[in-house]
PASEBA-1860 file (N, C-alpha, C; in nm, 3 decimals):
! residues 80
1> MAKHPYNR> -4.627/21.124/-11.711/-4.595/20.986/-11.679/-4.724/20.915/-11.636 ~ -4.756/20.808/-11.701/-4.879/20.735/-11.674/-4.863/20.649/-11.549 ~ -4.969/20.642/-11.473/-4.970/20.557/-11.353/-5.008/20.415/-11.394 ~ -4.928/20.320/-11.350/-4.957/20.181/-11.381/-5.036/20.120/-11.267 ~ -5.134/20.036/-11.299/-5.216/19.977/-11.192/-5.139/19.883/-11.101 ~ -5.028/19.828/-11.147/-4.953/19.734/-11.064/-4.855/19.803/-10.971 ~ -4.837/19.933/-10.981/-4.743/20.004/-10.894/-4.778/19.987/-10.747 ~ -4.905/19.997/-10.714/-4.948/19.982/-10.575/-4.915/19.841/-10.524
9> TVFRSLAL> -4.938/19.740/-10.607/-4.910/19.603/-10.566/-4.760/19.581/-10.546 ~ -4.680/19.636/-10.634/-4.535/19.621/-10.622/-4.485/19.688/-10.495 ~ -4.529/19.809/-10.470/-4.485/19.879/-10.349/-4.536/19.811/-10.223 ~ -4.656/19.760/-10.227/-4.711/19.687/-10.112/-4.630/19.560/-10.086 ~ -4.591/19.491/-10.192/-4.510/19.369/-10.178/-4.371/19.402/-10.123 ~ -4.311/19.509/-10.172/-4.180/19.549/-10.120/-4.187/19.589/-9.973 ~ -4.293/19.657/-9.936/-4.311/19.694/-9.796/-4.328/19.569/-9.709 ~ -4.400/19.470/-9.760/-4.422/19.346/-9.685/-4.291/19.270/-9.669
17> ITQFTITM> -4.211/19.263/-9.774/-4.081/19.196/-9.766/-3.991/19.267/-9.665 ~ -3.991/19.399/-9.668/-3.912/19.477/-9.573/-3.959/19.452/-9.430 ~ -4.090/19.447/-9.412/-4.144/19.423/-9.279/-4.106/19.285/-9.227 ~ -4.112/19.184/-9.313/-4.070/19.049/-9.274/-3.922/19.047/-9.236 ~ -3.840/19.116/-9.314/-3.696/19.118/-9.288/-3.665/19.184/-9.155 ~ -3.725/19.298/-9.130/-3.701/19.369/-9.004/-3.753/19.287/-8.887 ~ -3.870/19.227/-8.904/-3.930/19.146/-8.798/-3.842/19.027/-8.764 ~ -3.769/18.976/-8.862/-3.682/18.861/-8.838/-3.546/18.902/-8.782
25> LVPIALMF> -3.490/19.009/-8.835/-3.352/19.043/-8.800/-3.336/19.117/-8.667 ~ -3.433/19.196/-8.627/-3.420/19.273/-8.503/-3.405/19.183/-8.380 ~ -3.492/19.082/-8.360/-3.470/18.996/-8.242/-3.337/18.922/-8.246 ~ -3.296/18.879/-8.365/-3.168/18.808/-8.376/-3.054/18.901/-8.336 ~ -3.053/19.022/-8.390/-2.944/19.116/-8.360/-2.942/19.155/-8.212 ~ -3.059/19.181/-8.156/-3.064/19.220/-8.015/-3.019/19.107/-7.923 ~ -3.065/18.987/-7.949/-3.027/18.874/-7.864/-2.879/18.839/-7.882 ~ -2.830/18.849/-8.004/-2.688/18.825/-8.028/-2.603/18.926/-7.951
33> AAGYWLDQ> -2.643/19.053/-7.957/-2.569/19.158/-7.886/-2.574/19.135/-7.735 ~ -2.690/19.096/-7.684/-2.702/19.069/-7.540/-2.614/18.950/-7.500 ~ -2.613/18.845/-7.581/-2.529/18.729/-7.552/-2.381/18.762/-7.558 ~ -2.343/18.842/-7.656/-2.203/18.883/-7.669/-2.160/18.966/-7.548 ~ -2.248/19.057/-7.509/-2.219/19.142/-7.393/-2.203/19.056/-7.267 ~ -2.295/18.961/-7.248/-2.285/18.873/-7.131/-2.157/18.791/-7.134 ~ -2.122/18.739/-7.253/-1.998/18.661/-7.264/-1.876/18.746/-7.229 ~ -1.876/18.870/-7.270/-1.764/18.959/-7.238/-1.757/18.988/-7.089
41> KLGTSFFT> -1.873/19.009/-7.027/-1.877/19.041/-6.883/-1.842/18.922/-6.796 ~ -1.891/18.803/-6.835/-1.875/18.685/-6.750/-1.756/18.598/-6.790 ~ -1.694/18.627/-6.904/-1.581/18.547/-6.949/-1.621/18.409/-6.999 ~ -1.742/18.396/-7.047/-1.790/18.269/-7.101/-1.791/18.274/-7.253 ~ -1.835/18.164/-7.314/-1.839/18.163/-7.461/-1.963/18.095/-7.516 ~ -2.066/18.075/-7.436/-2.183/18.006/-7.486/-2.309/18.092/-7.493 ~ -2.310/18.206/-7.425/-2.430/18.290/-7.427/-2.459/18.347/-7.566 ~ -2.354/18.381/-7.640/-2.374/18.440/-7.773/-2.451/18.345/-7.863
49> VTFFFVGA> -2.408/18.220/-7.869/-2.473/18.122/-7.956/-2.612/18.090/-7.905 ~ -2.626/18.073/-7.775/-2.756/18.041/-7.717/-2.856/18.153/-7.742 ~ -2.814/18.275/-7.715/-2.905/18.388/-7.735/-2.934/18.411/-7.883 ~ -2.836/18.382/-7.970/-2.861/18.392/-8.114/-2.976/18.301/-8.155 ~ -2.973/18.176/-8.108/-3.080/18.082/-8.144/-3.213/18.121/-8.081 ~ -3.211/18.176/-7.961/-3.335/18.226/-7.900/-3.390/18.341/-7.983 ~ -3.303/18.430/-8.029/-3.346/18.540/-8.116/-3.400/18.489/-8.248 ~ -3.338/18.385/-8.304/-3.387/18.328/-8.429/-3.526/18.267/-8.410
57> LAGFNNVY> -3.545/18.197/-8.300/-3.678/18.140/-8.272/-3.782/18.250/-8.253 ~ -3.745/18.355/-8.184/-3.837/18.468/-8.166/-3.867/18.534/-8.300 ~ -3.767/18.549/-8.384/-3.788/18.607/-8.516/-3.879/18.523/-8.602 ~ -3.858/18.391/-8.603/-3.946/18.302/-8.679/-4.088/18.309/-8.626 ~ -4.102/18.315/-8.495/-4.235/18.327/-8.436/-4.303/18.457/-8.480 ~ -4.228/18.566/-8.480/-4.283/18.695/-8.522/-4.327/18.692/-8.669 ~ -4.243/18.633/-8.754/-4.276/18.625/-8.897/-4.399/18.537/-8.917 ~ -4.406/18.425/-8.845/-4.521/18.337/-8.855/-4.649/18.409/-8.814
65> RLARQIYM> -4.643/18.480/-8.702/-4.762/18.552/-8.656/-4.802/18.662/-8.752 ~ -4.705/18.733/-8.809/-4.735/18.837/-8.906/-4.796/18.779/-9.033 ~ -4.738/18.671/-9.083/-4.791/18.607/-9.203/-4.932/18.553/-9.178 ~ -4.954/18.496/-9.062/-5.086/18.444/-9.029/-5.189/18.558/-9.020 ~ -5.148/18.668/-8.960/-5.237/18.784/-8.950/-5.272/18.838/-9.089 ~ -5.175/18.846/-9.176/-5.199/18.893/-9.313/-5.289/18.797/-9.387 ~ -5.261/18.667/-9.374/-5.341/18.566/-9.442/-5.484/18.566/-9.393 ~ -5.503/18.574/-9.262/-5.638/18.575/-9.206/-5.712/18.700/-9.247
73> GKNREDRE> -5.644/18.813/-9.253/-5.706/18.936/-9.298/-5.748/18.929/-9.443 ~ -5.664/18.864/-9.525/-5.695/18.848/-9.667/-5.816/18.756/-9.685 ~ -5.824/18.650/-9.606/-5.940/18.561/-9.614/-6.067/18.634/-9.572 ~ -6.056/18.718/-9.471/-6.172/18.794/-9.423/-6.220/18.890/-9.532 ~ -6.125/18.953/-9.603/-6.163/19.044/-9.712/-6.230/18.969/-9.826 ~ -6.182/18.846/-9.855/-6.240/18.767/-9.963/-6.383/18.724/-9.932 ~ -6.411/18.699/-9.804/-6.546/18.657/-9.765/-6.647/18.770/-9.768 ~ -6.599/18.892/-9.754/-6.692/19.005/-9.749/-6.725/19.056/-9.886
END
């Protein structure tokens, strides 16, 4: 079986997409679970939604920082 030169690029892209997905979903899931738990303990109904949005903001921030780090690293490689 011949090795294709684009295999490395495809796998690297899939790994990057997976990393972005995990970076986005983990804070959302954790904050949602924390808000749900608090709502159950306190008998309220607003912590779940509030914590969900806080998790979404944290996830977007993480993805932005990761993308910026990758972009800056790529620019640094191009200059060298």
